[in-house]
N, C-alpha and C positions, 0 to 999 in steps of 0.2 A: 356798337362796334366802332372802333376808331377808323377814321377815313385817312387815306394816304395823302402825303404831300404831293402836289401836282403842279409844280411851278412850270416845268417845261411844256406841259400839254395845255396850259391855260391860255386862252385867247379870247378876247372880246372886242371884235372889230367895230361893233356898232353900239355906242352908248350915247344917250342923249337925254332929252327932257323926261322921257318915260323910263329911264334906267337902262340896265343891260338888256339888249334885245337878242343877241346871238352869241354863242360861245362854242368852243371846240374843246372837248376833253377826250382823252384816250379811252380805250375800251376797258382797261384795268380800273380806271377811276369810275367809269360808268357802272361797272359791276359792283364796286365797293359802295357806291351810292345806293344801288338797289338792295344790297344786303343790309346796309345800315338802316334803310327805311323800314324794313320788315322787323327790326328789333332782334334779329337772329343773334343768339349768344347772350342776350340779356338786356333789359332796360333799366337796370339799377334797382329793381324791386323784387321782392320774393313774396311767397304766400298768395292769398287770394287777391291782394292789392296788385301784386305783380301780374297775376293772370288778367285782372281787369285792365291794367295798363297795356298789356299785349293785345287784348281784344279791341280796345279803343284805338290803338295804333294801327292795327290791321283792318279794322272796320268789320270784319267777319272772320270766324274760324269755322271751317267746314266740319260738319258732323258726318261720319260714315259708319256703316254697319259692320264692315269687315273687321274681324278681330283676330286674324292669324298672328298679329302682334298687337300691341296696345292701340286702341282705336285712334283715328286721325286727329280728332280734336284734342285728345290728351297728348299725342305725339307732338303736334304743332306747338302747344304751350310748353311742353317739356323742354324744347330747344330754346326757349326764350325766358323761362322763369326758373331761377335757381331753386332746387328743392321742390319742384312742382309735384303736387298730389292731385288725383282726380277729385278729392273732396273740395278743392278750391272752387270748382265750377258749381258744386252744390251750394257752397256758401254764397256765391254771387246770385243764385236763383232764389234765395230766401230773403225775407224782409230785412232791410230795404232792398228790393230787387234791383240789381244793376245790369243784368244781361237778360236777354230773352231769345228764344229760338224762332227763327223765321227763314225765309228764302232770300238769299242774295244771289250769287251765281249758282248756289246749290243750298241744301239744307245747312244752316249755320247758326252759331251763336253770334248775336250782334249786341252792341251796347244798347241799353234800354232807351236812351235818349234819341236813338236813330230809328225808333219804331215808326215815327210819322212818315219817314221816307219810304216805308213799305206800303203805305196806304194806297198809292196809285195802282200797284199790282193787285192789292186786295180788291179794289173797286173793279178792276178789269176781270178778275176771276168771278166776282159776284155777277157782273153783267153778262159775261160771255161763256162762263163755265171754265173749268180747268182744261189746260191743253192736252192732258194725258188721259183723263177719264171723265165720265159723265155720272153725276150723282142722281139717285132716285130721290125726288123731292119729298116723298112720303117718309123715306128713311131719314132724310135730313131733319124733317119735323120731329120724327120719333126720337132721334138721339139728342136733339136740342132740348126737347121737353124733359128727357131723363136727366141731363146734366143740370138743367135749370132747377129741377126738383131735388136731385140727390147730391149735387156737388161734383167735384172733379172725378172723372172716370177714365179708364183705359179701354182700348179696343177689346181686350179680353173680357171685360165686364159685360160687353154685349154678346160675346160668344157664349157665356154661361146662360144668359137670358134665352138665347136661341135654342138651347137644349130643352127648354121647357115649352117654348112656343115656336114651332117652325113657321116659316113664312118669309115674306119679303124683307123682314127686319133681321134676318140671320146675320152672321158675323160679316160676310163680305160686303153686302150693301151698307151695313153700319160703319165698317171701316172706311169705305169710300166716302160716306157722308161726313164722317169725322174729319177726314183730310180735306174735303171740300170746304167745310166750315172753318178749318184751320187756315187754309190758303186764302179764303175770302175775308178773314179777320173777325168772324163771329166768335171763334174759339181761339185760345192760345194754349200752348204747352207750358204748364207751370213747373214741370220737372219730368225726369225720366226714371222709371222704375224697371229694373231688368231690361233696360234699353227701350222700353215702351213709353211712348208719350203719355202723359197724364193731362187730359184736356179739361179746361174750365172756360166759363164765359169770359170773354175779354173785358166786358163791362164790370165784372166782379173781380177779376184777377189783376188787372193793370193798376199801377199806382194812381191814386186820385188826382195828383197834380201833373201827371204826364201830359206833355203837349201832343195832342192827337189831331192837330189841324192839318188839313190837306195842303201839301206844298204845291206851289205853282210849278208849271213846267220849267220856268227859269230857275226856280229854287232847287228843283231836283237835278237839273243839269249842273248847277253850281256845286251841288253836293257830290256828284260823280267826279268833278274836277278836284274838289277838295280831297276826296278819298284817294284819287290817283297820286296827287302830289305828295300826300302824307305817307302812303303805304307802299308806293312803288318806287319813289325816288326819281328815277328816270323812266319815261314812258313814251310810247308812240300814240297817235290818235286812236288807233283801234284797240289799244289796251285799256282805255279809260273806263269803259262800261262793259267789261268782260262778262259775257253771257247774260247781260241785262236786256230787257225790252222796253222798260218804262223810263221816260224822261231823257231818252237819248237824242231826240230830234233837236234839242237845244244845245247840244254839246259843241258843235262847230262854232256857233256864235259866241258861246261862253269862252271857248279856247281862244278865238280871235281877240276878244275883249281883254283877256288876261295877257296875251302877248303884246297888245297895244299899250297897256298901261304898266307893263313891267312886272306883273305878278307871276308871270311865267317867262322862261327863256327858251328859245329854240336852240337845239344842240346839233352839232355835227360830231359824229363819233367815227374817226378814221379806223381802218383795219389794223389788226395787230401786226400784220406783215403781208408781203405780196403773196397772192394766190390763196389766201385763207378765206374761204367762203363765209365762215362764221363772223368774220370781221368786215364783211362787205360794207363799203361806205353807204351810209343810209342817213339822209336828212329826214327831218320830221320827228326827231326825238325832242322831248320837252322835260323841263325840271323847274322847280322853284328856285329863285336866285339864292336863297339862304343855303341850300345844300351845296351849291357850286362855290359860294364864298368859303364854305368850310373846307373845301379842297385845298385852299391856299394856306391853311394853317398847318403847322407840324403835327404829326400824329399824336404827340404827347399832350396836345391840347384837348384831346377827346377822352372821356371816361370809358371804361369797359375793357374790352379784350386787350391784353398786354402781350399775348404771344400767339403763335400759330396753333391751329387746331383743325380737326376734322368734324364734320357734322353728318349724321345719318338723317336724311330728311324723309318725311312722309310724302307719298305720291301726291297728296293734296295740300302740300305746303304752299302758302301764298307766293313764295319766291318762284315756284315752278308750275303752279296749277295751270297757268296759261302757257301751254306748250310752245306756241308760236313765239311768244316773247322770250321764253327760256332758250329757245334755239337761236334767236337773233342775238341775244345778249351774252349767253354763255356757251353757245355751240352745243347745247345739250340735245341730243337726238334720243328721245325717251318715250316709251309707250308702256302704260300700265297694262299688264297682260292677264289680270285675273278675270277679265271679261272676254278673253280670247280662248277658243277651244284649246285644250291641252296640247293636242298634236300640232298646233300652229304657233305655239309660243316659242319665241327666240331666246328668252332668258329664263323666265320663271313666273310663278303665280303672282308674287307680290314684291317686285323689285323695288328697293329703296335706294335712291341716288345718294352718292357720297360726295359731299362738297369739301374741298380742301381750301382753307382760308389762311393766307400767309400774313405775317405781321407787316410785311412791306407792301401789302396791298395787292398781291397776286392771288386771285381767287379763281378756282377752276374745279370742274367736276372730274373726278378720277375713276369712277366706276359705279357698280351696282352691287347690292347685297340682297339676296332673297333669303328671308329668315322666317322661322316659325317659333313662337313661344310655346314650349311644352310645359304648361303650367303645373300639371300633375307631377312632373319629374323635376321641376324648377330648373329647366335647361333651355337655353336659347340655341336652337338648331340652325346653323347657317347652311342652308341647303346648297347655296352657290354664292361665291364671292369672286367678283372680277375687278381687278385694279390695273391701271396702266400708269406709266410715268411719262409726263410730257417731255419733249426733247429739251426744252428750256424750263425746267421745273426745279423744285426743291430736291435735296438729297434723298436717295432711296431710303436710307435708314430713318429719316425723319417722317416720311410718308407712312412707312410701315408701323412705326411706333405710335404715331398719332391716330391712325385708323384703329389700331388695336385698343388704344385708350377709349376711343369713342364706342367701339363694340362692347367693351366691358361696361361702360356707362349705360349703354342701351340695354344690355342684359339685365342690369340691376333695375332699370326702369320697368322692365317687363317681368320682374319678380323672379328672375333666374339667378342662381348662384354659381352656374358654370356655363361654358360655351362649348358646343360641339361643332367643329368645322368639318363639314362633310365633303365639300367640293371647292377647290381653290383654282382660280385661273389668273395667275400672276406671272407674266413673262419675266419680269425683273427679279432676279434672284435676291438682290439686296432688300427689296420691299418685302418679299416673301419671308426671308429670314428674320427681319425685324418684326414683322407682324406675328409670326409664330412665337418669337421670343416674348413679345408682349402678352400673348394669350396663353403661354405655356402652362402657367399654374392653374388656369381655368379650363384648359382643354380636357375632355374626358378621354 
C-alpha cells in the first residue's frame, strides 16, 4: 500500500555517526506504516507465489478452527493476495515444500526456512512437557512406532484402531501423544485433510537441505527484532515477541544495539488532538529507518493501492491480533466474543473489524460485522452490522459505497452469490443509504 507524504510531521533532531536516532511522526503516518508492513491490500503478486510472499512478509499466518465464515488463514491471505484460493496453501505444502505448520504466537503457517527458529520451543517441550497437557509415554511410543512403520497418519486413524483394541492407546491418549510429538519436533504436519493434521516423522518429511541448526539465544532475539521491523512497521518493545516465550531474554540488548548503530529509530508519536486517549503521547515506539525515509516521498512513488477502500479483517489478522497494540495505534477497542457465553456478548459471535483506508493516508476502524456463511444456500448472512462516521472523516456516501463493495467481495470469497442484511446499526443516514444502494441487487 502507498505511504502518505509526511513532510510536516517529519523531524529528526538527533543524527550523527550512527545515523538517524530519533524521529517524530504523526499517528496517521504511524498507522500507514503499520498497514503497509503487513502487506494489506496486496504485495504485487498473485497465486501461490503471492501467498508465499505474504507469509514471508508476515512471518506467520494463524490457523483457526472456526468456520462460521472462511477460516482465518484463508481470510488473512485473501486480504493480501489478488485472486486468492485455498488451493494456494496446498501448493506451498507440496514439493518443494515452502511453508510448514508450527506454533508462533498460535498455530500458524510459517516459511519453511524459519523452522530452525522453532527448535528452542521444541526442545523446551521435549524437556519439560507441554504447558497444557501431559502425554502418556506409552502412547507416545505407540503412535511413533505406527507412523514410522505405516507413514503419515491422522488422529482418526488411531480412533479406528481403538475400536478393535480398547486400552490406553484409544483415541484421546493417541491424540495427546501426536500433539506432544508435533510440538516437540519429532513429528510435523505434512498437510491437513478435512482440517485434520496429517502427521509424519520430521526426519522423513522435512527437506534434506533444510537448516535445522539450533539458533543461539542472540540469534533468536535478532530474529524476533527482524520479524517486528518487517511485519509490524512501527512497534513498541512489548510488541516484539507477542505471545512468545523463547529467545526473549536477549531482546533488550538487541534492541539497544540496533538503536545505537542506527538499524532502528526511536519514534515519538504525538496525539491526533487534545483529549484523545487513543493518541496519548507515548515514547518507546521503534521502526527501521527505511520505512521512515519512505514517508518523505510522494504517494505516487509507491506501487499498490491507488484509491480508498474498506477491508473486512479476520479477528486473527496480524494487524490487530495484538489487541493492546491495536488499541494504542488505532484506538480499536475490540474483543472476539465467540469464546464468551452468549448472554454476555456485547456484539456477536464472530465480529469482524472493518478498516477504512483513505488514499490520503487517513486510516481508521469504522465498525464491526458479524456474519455467517450459509454455504448450502449460497448466502452471506450479516447478522449485525455497526458503522460509525468519524467527526473528521470521509464523506458518508464514500464510506457506505466502499463498505458495500467490500461486503460483496467478502461474500464472493465465502462462496455466496447474495447477501442478507439482517440487522443494521448505522446512525448516519448517508452511510446507510449508500450501503443499501451498493448491496441492493444482492439483498434477498
